[in-house]
C-alpha positions as CSV (number, residue, x, y, z in Angstrom):
1,M,43.1,9.3,-27.2
2,S,45.2,10.5,-24.8
3,F,47.5,8.5,-22.4
4,R,45.8,9.6,-19.6
5,R,42.3,7.9,-20.5
6,V,44.2,4.6,-21.5
7,P,44.6,3.4,-18.2
8,A,40.8,4.2,-17.2
9,A,39.5,2.6,-20.3
10,I,41.6,-0.7,-19.9
11,C,40.5,-0.5,-16.1
12,T,36.6,0.0,-16.9
13,V,37.1,-3.2,-19.5
14,F,38.9,-5.5,-17.4
15,L,36.0,-4.5,-14.4
16,L,33.4,-5.0,-16.7
17,A,34.8,-8.4,-18.0
18,G,35.2,-9.4,-14.3
19,C,32.0,-8.9,-13.6
20,N,30.9,-11.9,-15.6
21,I,34.2,-14.3,-14.9
22,T,33.6,-13.9,-11.3
23,D,30.0,-14.1,-10.8
24,Q,30.9,-16.7,-8.1
25,Y,27.7,-19.2,-8.8
26,H,28.3,-22.6,-7.3
27,D,26.1,-25.5,-8.4
28,D,27.0,-27.5,-4.9
29,V,26.2,-24.3,-2.6
30,E,22.7,-23.9,-4.5
31,G,22.6,-27.4,-3.7
32,V,22.9,-26.7,0.2
33,G,20.0,-24.4,-0.1
34,K,17.9,-27.1,-1.7
35,Q,18.8,-29.7,0.8
36,I,18.0,-27.9,3.8
37,V,14.6,-27.2,2.5
38,A,13.9,-30.5,1.6
39,D,14.9,-31.9,5.0
40,W,13.4,-29.3,6.9
41,K,10.0,-30.4,4.6
42,E,10.0,-33.8,6.0
43,L,9.6,-32.4,9.7
44,P,5.6,-32.6,10.5
45,E,5.7,-29.2,12.0
46,V,7.2,-27.2,9.5
47,V,4.5,-25.9,7.4
48,G,6.6,-24.2,4.7
49,A,10.4,-23.8,4.0
50,E,12.7,-22.0,1.2
51,Y,16.0,-20.7,0.8
52,E,17.3,-17.7,-1.2
53,Y,20.9,-17.9,-2.5
54,R,22.7,-14.5,-3.3
55,H,26.2,-14.5,-4.8
56,G,28.7,-12.3,-6.7
57,L,31.6,-10.3,-6.2
58,D,30.4,-7.8,-3.9
59,Q,28.3,-10.2,-1.4
60,G,30.0,-13.5,-1.9
61,Q,28.1,-16.6,-1.0
62,V,25.2,-16.2,0.9
63,I,22.1,-18.4,1.8
64,Y,19.1,-17.3,3.7
65,A,17.1,-20.7,5.0
66,I,13.7,-19.8,6.1
67,A,11.1,-21.6,7.9
68,T,7.5,-21.8,9.0
69,V,6.7,-23.7,11.9
70,E,3.3,-24.9,13.6
71,E,3.0,-22.4,16.5
72,D,2.4,-25.2,18.9
73,S,6.1,-26.3,18.1
74,V,8.2,-23.5,17.2
75,Q,10.1,-23.0,20.1
76,E,11.1,-26.5,20.2
77,S,11.8,-26.7,16.5
78,V,14.4,-24.1,16.3
79,E,17.4,-26.0,17.5
80,Q,16.5,-29.1,15.4
81,L,16.2,-26.7,12.4
82,Q,19.4,-25.1,12.7
83,E,21.1,-28.4,13.5
84,I,19.9,-29.9,10.0
85,A,20.9,-26.7,8.3
86,R,24.5,-26.8,9.9
87,R,24.8,-30.6,8.9
88,D,23.5,-29.9,5.2
89,Y,26.0,-27.1,5.1
90,W,29.0,-29.2,6.5
91,R,28.2,-32.1,3.8
92,G,27.2,-30.1,1.0
93,T,30.3,-27.7,-0.1
94,S,33.4,-27.0,0.8
95,Q,32.9,-23.2,-0.1
96,N,32.9,-20.7,2.8
97,V,29.2,-19.7,3.0
98,S,27.0,-17.1,4.9
99,L,24.0,-19.0,6.1
100,T,21.6,-17.4,8.2
101,V,18.7,-19.5,9.3
102,S,14.9,-17.7,10.3
103,V,12.5,-19.6,11.8
104,Y,8.7,-18.0,11.9
105,S,5.5,-19.3,13.4
106,D,2.6,-19.9,11.4
107,A,0.4,-17.8,13.6
108,N,3.0,-14.6,12.8
109,P,4.3,-15.4,9.6
110,R,6.9,-13.7,7.3
111,V,6.6,-10.2,6.2
112,K,8.0,-9.8,2.8
113,S,7.8,-6.6,2.5
114,P,11.0,-4.4,2.6
115,T,9.4,-1.9,5.4
116,G,7.9,-4.8,7.2
117,P,8.8,-6.1,10.8
118,D,11.1,-8.9,11.6
119,N,8.6,-11.2,13.5
120,S,11.2,-14.0,13.2
121,V,11.2,-16.4,16.5
122,S,14.7,-16.8,15.9
123,R,17.4,-15.6,13.6
124,K,20.8,-17.0,13.6
125,R,23.7,-17.1,11.5
126,I,25.4,-20.9,11.4
127,E,29.2,-21.3,11.7
128,L,31.0,-24.1,11.5
129,D,33.4,-23.3,14.2
130,D,34.4,-26.8,15.4
131,P,35.6,-28.8,12.2
132,A,36.7,-31.6,14.3
133,G,33.7,-32.2,16.1
134,L,31.7,-31.7,12.7
135,E,33.7,-34.0,10.9
136,K,33.6,-36.4,13.6
137,Q,29.7,-36.2,14.0
138,Y,28.8,-36.1,10.3
139,G,31.9,-37.1,8.1
140,P,34.4,-35.7,6.0
141,R,33.7,-32.4,4.2
142,P,33.5,-32.1,0.6
143,A,37.3,-31.6,-0.8
144,K,37.9,-28.4,-2.4
145,K,37.9,-28.0,-6.1
C-alpha cells in the first residue's frame, strides 16, 4: 500500500465509524414528538395527529408534527396547536431542534405522495426566540446533559 492511500483509508474508516457514533438520536427529542401528538389528540376538534422525528449527522434534529382538524374549527385551532407544540418542545428537551407544525383540514387532508400538493392550512417552524418569556410562562427548560 502506498503512503498516499493510507490517509484516504484512515479518513474512510473514521467517516464510516462516525456514522454510527454520531447518529444523534435522543430519547428526549423523540418524547417531544410523542407528547405533542398526545396533547393534540386530547382536543375535540383534532381528528388525527402524528409526528416524524428525523435525526442524523447530515440533518441534525428535526421533528415534523402534523395535525388534522375538523373543517369547522381549523382556523381557530392553528394558534392553539402551535402553542402546545412550543410548550412541549420547551419543557421536553434541552436539545436544539427544528420543529415544524403543519395543520390540515379533514375536508382537505394531507397528501402523503412526494409529488402531491401541499394543501396544509398552516405550516410554521416553531422558534424558542424568547427564552425568558417561555421560562416565565412554562417554567425552566430541562438542563443540558
